[in-house]
C-alpha positions as CSV (number, residue, x, y, z in Angstrom):
1,M,141.9,185.6,148.3
2,V,138.9,183.8,146.9
3,D,135.8,186.0,146.4
4,S,132.8,184.7,148.4
5,D,130.6,184.7,145.3
6,D,133.1,182.7,143.4
7,A,133.3,180.2,146.3
8,L,129.5,179.9,146.4
9,D,129.4,179.4,142.6
10,S,131.8,176.5,142.9
11,L,129.5,174.5,145.2
12,P,127.1,171.9,143.7
13,T,123.7,173.5,143.1
14,V,120.4,172.0,144.3
15,L,117.2,173.5,143.0
16,V,114.3,172.9,145.4
17,V,110.8,173.4,143.8
18,D,108.0,173.3,146.4
19,D,105.1,175.5,147.4
20,E,105.5,175.1,151.1
21,P,107.6,178.0,152.4
22,D,108.3,176.4,155.8
23,L,109.5,173.2,154.2
24,V,111.6,175.0,151.6
25,E,113.3,177.0,154.3
26,L,114.0,173.9,156.4
27,L,115.5,172.0,153.4
28,Q,117.5,175.0,152.2
29,Y,119.1,175.3,155.7
30,A,119.9,171.6,155.8
31,L,121.4,171.5,152.3
32,E,123.4,174.7,152.7
33,A,124.8,173.3,156.0
34,A,125.8,170.2,154.0
35,G,127.8,172.3,151.5
36,F,125.3,172.9,148.7
37,R,124.3,176.1,147.0
38,V,120.5,176.2,147.0
39,V,118.1,177.8,144.6
40,T,114.3,177.7,145.2
41,A,111.1,178.1,143.3
42,S,107.5,177.8,144.5
43,D,105.8,176.3,141.5
44,G,106.5,174.2,138.4
45,I,106.7,177.0,135.9
46,A,109.1,179.0,138.1
47,G,111.0,175.8,138.7
48,L,111.4,175.2,135.0
49,A,112.7,178.8,134.5
50,A,115.1,178.4,137.4
51,A,116.4,175.1,136.1
52,E,117.1,176.6,132.6
53,A,118.9,179.6,134.2
54,E,120.9,177.8,136.9
55,K,121.6,174.3,135.3
56,P,121.5,172.7,138.8
57,D,123.4,169.5,139.7
58,V,120.3,168.0,141.4
59,M,116.6,169.0,141.6
60,V,114.3,168.3,144.5
61,V,110.7,168.6,143.2
62,D,107.3,168.3,144.9
63,I,104.5,166.6,143.1
64,M,101.6,168.7,144.2
65,M,102.2,172.4,143.1
66,P,100.2,175.2,141.5
67,R,100.5,176.1,137.8
68,M,102.6,173.1,136.9
69,D,102.9,170.0,139.1
70,G,106.0,168.0,139.7
71,V,105.3,165.2,137.3
72,A,104.7,167.7,134.4
73,L,107.9,169.6,135.4
74,T,109.9,166.5,135.4
75,A,108.6,165.5,132.0
76,Q,109.5,169.0,130.7
77,I,113.1,168.7,132.2
78,R,113.6,165.4,130.4
79,E,112.7,167.0,127.1
80,R,115.4,169.7,127.4
81,G,118.8,168.7,126.1
82,A,120.9,170.7,128.6
83,L,118.9,169.4,131.5
84,R,117.8,166.0,130.4
85,T,120.2,164.0,132.6
86,T,119.8,166.2,135.7
87,P,119.1,163.9,138.7
88,I,115.6,164.6,140.1
89,L,114.4,163.6,143.6
90,M,110.7,163.8,143.9
91,L,108.7,164.6,147.1
92,T,105.0,164.0,147.8
93,A,102.6,164.1,150.7
94,R,100.5,161.3,149.2
95,T,101.0,157.7,150.1
96,D,99.4,156.3,146.9
97,E,101.9,154.1,145.0
98,S,100.5,155.6,141.7
99,D,102.1,158.9,142.6
100,E,105.5,157.2,142.8
101,I,105.0,155.4,139.6
102,A,103.8,158.6,137.8
103,G,106.9,160.4,139.0
104,L,109.3,157.6,137.9
105,E,107.6,157.3,134.6
106,A,108.1,161.0,134.0
107,G,111.8,160.5,134.6
108,A,112.4,161.1,138.3
109,D,115.5,159.2,139.8
110,D,114.4,158.9,143.4
111,Y,111.4,159.4,145.6
112,L,110.8,160.6,149.2
113,P,107.4,160.8,151.0
114,K,106.5,163.8,153.2
115,P,107.1,164.6,156.0
116,V,110.7,164.8,154.8
117,S,113.6,164.2,157.1
118,P,116.2,166.9,156.2
119,K,119.0,164.4,157.0
120,R,117.5,161.7,154.8
121,L,117.0,164.2,152.0
122,V,120.7,165.4,152.2
123,S,121.8,161.7,152.1
124,R,119.7,161.0,149.0
125,V,121.0,164.1,147.2
126,N,124.5,163.0,148.0
127,A,123.7,159.5,146.7
128,L,122.4,161.0,143.4
129,L,125.6,163.0,143.0
130,R,127.8,160.0,143.7
131,R,126.0,158.0,141.1
132,V,126.4,160.8,138.5
133,V,130.2,160.8,139.2
134,R,130.4,157.0,138.9
135,E,128.5,157.1,135.6
136,E,130.8,159.9,134.2
137,E,133.9,157.9,135.3
138,A,132.8,154.7,133.5
139,T,135.5,153.8,131.0
140,T,133.2,152.4,128.2
141,S,131.4,155.2,126.4
142,H,130.0,153.5,123.3
143,I,128.3,150.2,122.8
144,R,127.2,148.8,119.5
145,V,124.4,146.3,119.9
146,H,122.2,144.9,117.0
147,D,121.4,148.0,114.9
148,L,121.9,150.5,117.8
149,V,124.8,152.7,119.0
150,I,124.6,153.6,122.6
151,D,126.7,156.7,123.2
152,R,127.4,157.4,126.9
153,E,129.3,160.6,126.2
154,R,126.3,162.3,124.6
155,Y,123.6,160.2,126.4
156,V,121.9,159.3,123.1
157,V,120.9,156.1,121.4
158,E,121.3,156.0,117.6
159,R,120.1,153.7,114.9
160,P,122.4,154.6,112.0
161,D,120.6,152.5,109.4
162,T,117.5,154.7,109.7
163,N,119.3,157.8,110.8
164,E,117.2,157.9,114.1
165,T,118.4,159.4,117.4
166,F,116.7,158.6,120.7
167,R,117.2,160.8,123.7
168,L,116.3,158.8,126.8
169,P,116.0,160.1,130.4
170,R,119.1,159.2,132.5
171,K,117.7,156.1,134.2
172,E,116.2,154.7,131.0
173,F,119.5,155.2,129.3
174,E,121.5,153.7,132.1
175,L,119.3,150.6,132.3
176,L,119.6,150.0,128.5
177,F,123.4,150.7,128.7
178,F,123.8,148.2,131.6
179,L,121.8,145.4,129.9
180,S,123.7,146.0,126.7
181,S,127.0,145.8,128.6
182,H,126.1,142.2,129.6
183,P,124.7,140.5,126.5
184,G,122.9,137.2,127.1
185,R,122.8,137.5,130.9
186,V,119.5,137.5,132.7
187,F,119.2,140.0,135.6
188,E,116.6,139.9,138.3
189,R,114.8,143.2,139.1
190,D,116.7,143.7,142.4
191,E,120.0,143.3,140.6
192,L,119.0,145.9,138.1
193,L,117.8,148.3,140.9
194,S,121.1,147.9,142.7
195,A,123.2,148.3,139.5
196,V,121.3,151.3,138.0
197,W,119.7,153.0,141.0
198,G,122.3,152.1,143.6
199,A,121.9,150.2,146.9
200,D,121.4,153.4,148.9
201,V,118.2,154.4,147.0
202,V,114.9,152.8,148.0
203,V,112.6,152.2,145.0
204,V,110.2,149.4,144.3
205,D,110.7,146.5,141.9
206,R,107.9,147.9,139.7
207,T,110.3,150.8,138.9
208,V,112.3,148.5,136.6
209,D,109.2,147.4,134.8
210,V,108.1,151.0,134.2
211,H,111.5,151.9,132.8
212,V,111.7,148.9,130.5
213,R,108.2,149.7,129.2
214,K,109.3,153.3,128.5
215,I,112.5,152.1,126.7
216,R,110.5,149.7,124.5
217,E,108.0,152.5,123.6
218,K,110.9,154.6,122.4
219,I,113.3,152.3,120.6
220,G,111.1,149.3,120.0
221,S,110.0,146.3,122.0
222,A,112.4,143.7,120.5
223,Y,115.7,144.8,122.3
224,I,114.9,143.8,125.9
225,E,113.4,140.4,126.6
226,T,111.3,139.5,129.6
227,V,112.3,136.2,131.2
228,K,109.2,135.1,133.1
229,G,109.7,134.6,136.8
230,V,113.2,136.0,136.7
231,G,113.7,139.5,135.1
232,Y,115.2,140.9,131.9
233,R,118.0,140.5,129.5
234,L,119.2,142.0,126.2
235,A,117.7,140.1,123.3
236,E,120.0,137.8,121.4
237,H,118.3,138.6,118.1
238,V,116.2,141.6,116.9
């Protein structure tokens, strides 16, 4: 006989961080009905502590919260080794595109405006989990390009010549890995969105530009070329 606590612990865990009790209760009910174990927190600081304690499979994070907002929380998560690649779905009541861009720049993987449909949220959480599984099942784990080693097993980018190690958030890493897997080929933004974010996640073309800029800031601007009017490609020469 399987202990009920053991059965619960075997379920994928979703951490919901939001300061609206009614919404948290609604989302918790929907996620638990869909087969998830749900942990909740009501502000960013409590959310960070819960993430470190629980190591969730997915996080659902509101932008506007007391003590620490969702953008700051996401940035903190992306700085912590054990949590760095945790998928994050961001929520906001605002309709300003700048909020979406700020969340994606901080390292969020997906974005939903409020009011939130519980069914849509469950669908997006499942999509994030499926993408994680696909990424983990990828056969190629190391790519050597120019003076970089891109290690998918550890999710790090290394420059052996200078003994540097770069730890990129999941989507930045996957975008660099994808471009490096197809040297010389130019990809349009919508192709990159589909390949890296998935066809079932709705994000704007600007998302690719934001992530390319972030990659360039960390490893250098020479590795990814902009092809005007088309998109991006891995640089032939660095």
